[in-house]
C-alpha positions in Angstrom: 14.8 25.1 9.1 13.3 28.1 6.8 16.1 29.8 5.7 17.6 26.4 4.3 14.4 26.3 2.9 14.2 29.5 1.7 17.9 29.1 -0.4 17.0 26.1 -1.5 13.8 27.2 -3.5 15.9 29.7 -5.2 19.4 28.0 -6.0 17.8 24.6 -6.9 19.4 23.2 -10.2 16.6 22.3 -12.7 15.4 19.0 -13.1 12.9 17.1 -14.7 13.9 17.7 -18.4 12.1 16.7 -21.2 14.4 14.2 -22.3 14.2 12.8 -19.4 11.5 9.6 -19.0 11.2 6.3 -16.5 10.1 2.9 -17.8 7.6 1.6 -15.3 9.1 -1.0 -13.0 8.1 -4.8 -13.2 4.9 -4.3 -10.6 4.0 -1.0 -12.6 2.9 -2.2 -15.8 0.5 -4.2 -14.2 -1.9 -1.5 -12.4 -2.6 0.9 -15.5 -3.7 -2.4 -17.2 -6.3 -2.5 -14.7 -7.7 0.9 -14.8 -11.2 1.0 -15.2 -13.8 4.0 -14.8 -14.6 2.9 -11.6 -11.2 1.4 -10.1 -7.6 2.7 -10.0 -4.7 0.8 -8.2 -4.5 4.1 -5.8 -3.2 3.6 -1.7 -3.1 6.2 0.9 -1.2 7.4 3.6 -1.9 9.3 6.1 0.1 11.2 9.0 -2.1 12.5 12.4 -0.6 15.7 13.6 -1.2 17.5 17.3 -2.3 20.6 15.6 -4.8 21.6 12.6 -3.1 21.5 9.5 -2.6 25.0 8.0 -3.5 24.3 4.0 -1.4 27.5 3.0 1.8 26.5 4.3 1.2 22.8 3.1 0.9 23.8 -0.3 3.8 25.6 -0.2 5.7 22.7 1.7 4.3 20.2 -1.5 5.7 22.8 -4.0 9.1 22.5 -2.5 9.1 18.5 -1.7 8.0 17.2 -4.6 11.0 18.2 -7.3 12.7 15.7 -4.8 10.8 13.3 -6.0 11.2 12.8 -9.7 9.1 9.8 -10.1 6.2 11.2 -8.2 6.5 14.6 -10.3 4.9 12.7 -13.9 2.5 11.7 -15.5 2.3 8.5 -17.5 2.1 8.1 -21.2 1.2 5.5 -23.6 3.5 4.1 -26.2 3.1 1.5 -28.8 4.8 -1.3 -26.7 4.8 -0.2 -23.1 3.7 2.8 -21.0 6.2 5.3 -19.5 6.6 8.1 -17.0 7.7 10.9 -18.2 8.4 14.4 -16.0 5.5 16.8 -15.5 5.9 20.7 -15.4 2.0 21.4 -15.5 0.5 23.6 -12.3 0.3 21.5 -9.0 -0.7 19.2 -7.7 -2.8 21.3 -5.6 -3.8 20.4 -1.6 -7.6 19.7 -0.9 -9.6 19.4 1.5 -10.3 15.6 2.5 -13.5 13.7 1.1 -15.7 11.2 3.0 -14.8 8.4 0.5 -10.8 7.9 -0.2 -8.8 6.0 -2.4 -11.4 7.3 -5.5 -10.3 6.2 -9.5 -7.9 8.4 -10.9 -8.2 9.2 -14.1 -5.0 9.5 -16.1 -5.9 12.8 -17.7 -7.1 14.1 -14.8 -5.3 16.5 -11.8 -3.2 18.2 -14.6 -1.7 14.4 -14.9 -0.6 14.2 -11.6 -1.2 10.6 -10.2 -0.9 11.8 -6.4 -3.1 13.8 -4.4 -2.9 15.5 -1.6 -5.6 16.3 1.6 -6.0 18.2 4.8 -8.8 17.6 7.3 -8.2 18.8 10.7 -4.6 17.6 11.9 -4.4 14.9 9.3 -2.2 15.2 6.0 -3.1 12.3 3.9 -1.2 11.2 0.3 -3.3 9.5 -2.4 -0.7 7.3 -5.2 -1.4 5.5 -7.6 0.6 2.3 -7.8 2.4 2.2 -10.8 4.6 5.3 -9.2 5.8 3.1 -6.4 4.8 1.1 -2.8 4.0 2.1 0.4 7.7 2.5 1.3 7.9 5.5 -1.2 5.4 6.6 -0.5 5.8 6.9 2.5 9.1 8.4 1.8 7.5 11.5 0.1 4.6 11.6 2.9 7.3 12.2 5.6 9.7 14.5 3.9 6.4 16.6 2.8 5.4 16.8 6.6 9.0 17.6 7.7 9.2 20.2 5.2 5.7 21.5 6.4 6.6 21.1 9.8 10.0 23.2 9.0 8.2 25.7 7.3 6.0 26.2 10.8 9.5 27.0 12.6 10.6 23.8 13.5 13.7 22.2 13.1 13.5 18.5 11.5 17.2 16.8 10.5 16.7 14.7 7.8 17.4 11.2 8.2 14.9 7.5 7.7 12.1 8.2 5.2 13.1 11.8 5.5 15.1 13.0 2.5 17.1 16.6 2.6 16.0 18.6 -0.2 19.6 20.0 -1.4 20.6 16.6 -1.9 19.9 15.5 -5.9 18.4 12.0 -6.4 20.5 9.2 -5.6 20.2 6.9 -9.0 19.7 3.8 -7.0 16.2 5.8 -5.8 14.9 5.6 -9.3 15.5 2.3 -9.9 13.9 -1.4 -11.2 15.5 -2.8 -8.3 12.9 -6.0 -9.7 15.5 -6.8 -12.5 19.0 -6.3 -10.0 17.7 -9.3 -8.2 15.8 -11.8 -10.8 18.7 -14.2 -10.6 17.0 -17.4 -9.3 18.3 -20.4 -12.0 14.6 -21.7 -11.8 10.8 -19.6 -11.5 8.3 -21.1 -8.8 4.3 -21.9 -10.0 2.0 -19.8 -8.9 -1.1 -20.6 -6.6 -3.7 -21.6 -9.3 -6.7 -22.5 -6.9 -9.6 -20.8 -6.6 -10.4 -19.5 -3.0 -13.2 -18.7 -1.2 -14.7 -15.0 -2.2 -16.8 -12.6 0.3 -20.1 -12.1 -1.2 -21.8 -8.8 0.0 -24.0 -5.9 -1.6 -21.6 -3.5 -3.8 -21.7 -0.2 -2.5 -22.6 2.6 -4.9 -20.2 4.4 -7.4 -17.3 6.4 -5.6 -17.8 4.6 -2.2 -15.6 3.1 0.2 -16.0 2.0 3.4 -13.3 2.6 5.8 -12.9 0.8 9.4 -10.0 1.7 11.7 -9.4 0.0 14.8 -7.0 1.7 17.2 -5.1 -0.3 20.2 -1.6 -0.4 21.8 1.2 -2.2 20.4 2.2 -3.4 23.7 -0.8 -5.1 24.1 -1.2 -6.7 20.5 2.7 -8.0 21.3 1.6 -9.2 24.2 -1.1 -11.7 22.8 1.4 -12.2 19.7 3.9 -13.6 22.3 1.4 -16.0 24.3 0.2 -17.6 20.5 4.1 -17.6 20.1 4.5 -15.7 17.0 5.2 -11.9 15.8 2.3 -9.3 15.2 2.5 -10.0 11.7 1.6 -13.6 11.9 -0.8 -13.5 14.5 -3.3 -10.6 12.7 -2.7 -12.9 9.5 -3.9 -15.6 12.0 -6.4 -13.5 12.7 -8.0 -12.5 9.7 -7.9 -15.9 8.4 -9.8 -16.8 10.9 -12.6 -14.0 10.8 -12.7 -15.3 6.8 -13.0 -18.8 8.2 -15.9 -17.3 9.9 -17.9 -16.0 7.3 -17.3 -18.3 4.8 -19.1 -20.5 7.5 -21.9 -18.3 8.0 -22.6 -18.1 4.6 -24.4 -20.7 2.4 -21.9 -22.7 0.6 -22.8 -25.8 -1.8 -18.4 -26.7 -1.0 -15.8 -25.6 0.7 -13.2 -23.4 -0.7 -9.4 -22.6 1.1 -9.2 -19.2 2.3 -6.0 -17.1 1.2 -4.5 -13.8 2.4 -2.6 -12.1 -0.5 0.2 -10.2 1.5 2.7 -7.9 0.2 6.5 -8.4 1.6 8.8 -5.3 1.4 12.1 -7.2 -0.5 14.1 -4.3 0.9 14.1 -6.5 3.8 16.0 -9.2 1.7 17.7 -7.5 -1.1 19.5 -4.0 -0.8 17.6 -1.4 -2.1 17.1 2.2 -2.0 14.7 2.4 -4.4 11.4 4.4 -4.4 9.5 2.7 -6.8 7.8 -0.6 -6.4 9.9 -3.8 -5.0 7.3 -5.9 -3.4 6.2 -9.0 -4.2 3.3 -11.2 -2.6 3.3 -14.2 -0.4 -0.3 -16.0 0.2 -0.6 -17.6 3.4 -3.5 -20.0 3.7 -6.1 -22.1 5.1 -8.1 -25.2 3.7 -10.7 -25.9 5.8 -11.8 -29.3 3.5 -9.1 -30.9 5.6 -10.9 -30.0 8.3 -11.9 -27.7 11.1 -9.2 -25.8 12.7 -9.1 -24.0 16.4 -7.3 -20.6 16.4 -4.0 -21.8 17.7 -4.3 -24.6 14.6 -3.9 -21.5 12.5 -1.3 -19.5 14.5 1.1 -21.8 13.3 0.1 -22.6 10.4 0.9 -19.2 9.2 3.9 -19.3 12.1 5.5 -22.1 9.4 4.4 -20.2 6.3 6.3 -17.2 7.5 9.4 -19.0 8.2 9.5 -21.7 4.9 8.8 -18.7 2.4 9.7 -15.1 3.6 13.3 -15.9 3.1 16.2 -14.7 0.2 16.1 -17.8 -1.7 12.1 -18.5 -2.3 11.6 -14.5 -2.8 14.7 -14.5 -5.3 12.8 -16.8 -7.2 9.5 -15.0 -7.2 11.1 -12.1 -8.5 12.4 -14.3 -11.1 8.8 -15.7 -12.1 7.8 -12.3 -12.3 10.9 -10.7 -14.8 10.0 -13.4 -17.2 7.5 -11.6 -18.9 10.3 -8.4 -19.5 13.2 -11.3 -20.8 10.6 -12.6 -23.0 11.0 -11.0 -26.9 8.0 -12.1 -27.9 6.0 -10.3 -25.3 8.3 -7.3 -25.6 7.3 -6.7 -29.0 3.5 -7.1 -28.9 1.4 -4.2 -29.2 0.6 -2.9 -25.7 -3.3 -3.1 -26.8 -2.9 -6.9 -27.0 -1.1 -6.7 -23.7 -3.5 -5.0 -22.0 -5.9 -7.5 -22.8 -4.3 -10.6 -22.0 -2.9 -9.4 -19.1 -6.5 -8.1 -17.7 -8.2 -11.2 -18.6 -5.4 -13.1 -17.0 -6.1 -10.9 -13.3 -10.3 -11.1 -13.9 -10.3 -14.8 -14.2 -7.0 -16.1 -12.2 -5.3 -13.7 -10.2 -7.7 -11.7 -8.5 -9.8 -15.3 -7.5 -6.7 -16.2 -5.8 -7.6 -14.8 -2.6 -10.0 -14.3 -0.4 -8.7 -10.6 0.7 -5.4 -8.3 0.8 -3.4 -7.4 3.5 -0.2 -5.6 4.0 1.8 -4.3 6.9 4.0 -1.6 7.1 5.2 -2.7 10.4 6.8 0.2 12.9 7.7 3.6 11.5 10.5 5.4 12.8 10.6 9.6 12.1 13.7 12.0 13.3 13.7 12.5 16.7 12.8 15.8 16.8 9.5 15.1 14.2 8.2 12.8 17.3 7.1 15.7 19.4 4.7 16.7 16.7 3.1 13.2 15.5 -0.2 11.7 17.2 0.0 8.7 14.4 0.0 7.0 10.7 -2.7 5.4 8.5 -2.4 3.2 5.4 -4.9 2.0 3.1 -5.0 -0.3 0.1 -7.5 1.4 -1.3 -10.4 0.1 -3.4 -10.3 -3.9 -3.9 -10.4 -5.0 -7.9 -13.4 -6.9 -6.6 -16.0 -7.2 -3.9 -14.0 -7.6 -0.6 -12.1 -6.0 2.0 -8.3 -5.3 2.3 -7.2 -4.6 5.6 -3.6 -2.9 6.0 -1.8 -2.5 9.0 0.9 0.4 10.6 2.2 1.7 14.2 4.4 4.5 15.4 5.3 4.1 19.2 2.7 2.7 21.1 0.0 3.4 18.2 -1.0 0.4 16.2 -4.0 1.1 13.9 -6.0 -1.5 11.7 -7.3 0.0 8.8 -10.2 -2.1 6.5 -11.0 -0.6 3.2 -14.1 -2.5 1.5 -16.7 -1.8 -1.6 -19.5 -3.7 0.2 -21.9 -2.9 2.7 -21.8 -5.5 4.9 -19.1 -5.4 7.8 -19.4 -9.1 8.8 -15.0 -9.6 8.0 -14.6 -6.2 9.8 -16.8 -7.5 12.6 -15.2 -11.0 13.2 -11.9 -9.7 13.2 -11.7 -6.9 16.0 -14.3 -9.4 17.8 -11.4 -11.6 18.0 -8.6 -9.3 19.4 -11.3 -8.1 22.2 -11.7 -11.5 22.7 -8.0 -12.3 23.6 -7.7 -9.0 26.0 -6.7 -6.4 23.6 -8.7 -2.9 23.9 -9.9 -1.5 20.6 -10.6 2.1 19.6 -13.2 1.7 16.6 -13.2 4.8 14.1 -15.0 4.5 10.5 -17.0 6.6 7.7 -19.8 3.9 7.4 -23.6 4.9 9.0 -24.4 2.8 11.7 -27.7 2.2 13.0 -28.4 1.4 16.6 -29.7 -1.9 16.2 
């Protein structure tokens, strides 16, 4: 592996010429619009190795790996009508020692204009990426490839497969495409949910503070409990989060009840063949309306189970893609200046879209790595990052028999997290809690 990497480093063809640039994909056009001094659409992926990380070797691995991902080795630029990504040949990015509060805002002109950050701490390697570059699938491919190259530099031979790409191969054009536009073929554009939902109220944390609460558990335990309810792991954990949000709403003073709804990304690659490393997700919104009556947990699981079966299929998702793509197909919208687009999108998102859900939940599912890489890995983590408004987001990932549920919140109170993990324990699941919060012994 070391010999191959050395040879590749010398003979690698030149990429990222100045005349190359990339349109933002359909989802990516929204994320820069929401950028604020105190908010960026940044997510984090981490891998926990079994030995401490050598930062010098990690930096060398990053320098070798990043050119294989041309849509991540970029800077964002602003045109008259649209933003775009252009190749970035500036020095960096440089690996850094990890910080207490991850997923901090990512200024477009900072960090030599790179939109990724690589951190290390102990045995952990973390990748933070701006969502305008790609979704968790693309980010995971970059993280796993970086980890494989790092292990290769330490003398461990890793065979590229799955998320781990071969550095000696040129990027497949399919990895760089905006896959949304290829599959926006439905004859109808379904409407979106528009009713306001319950919002978690809490004490906003100071700027640059992100509260993390992780729950580490056995995949076998969670699968056993899920099967008892007749649900998949994703359905069961969605139901637990809805249950926790309902409990929180009932504890709070409220003049009237509101629906509780989760914004859940769906990886469209499961339904529409694509190798893209850019964004290719859409949102579905499992929900419970307490105004209809009191729900038992079993009823919540049943409703989530039926919702998933009804909405998460090729036909409905194709309609959703088509609804999203309508803006890019509209000539009038295309010729409106960018500053007007920004104002309209930001206003709509703040007043409508952000109020359509009570929390976010994403599940990357079971991760696989090359067999010769498994012995060096303990687990993976994923964080949706800083919420746009004061609430909590939840992200789930598993590797071998280790499942982690990672909450990220910008409020002081951890009531939703407490209800969530308490329900898991009540169902017989052993949970190990980790956090960057400072708790008192009350």
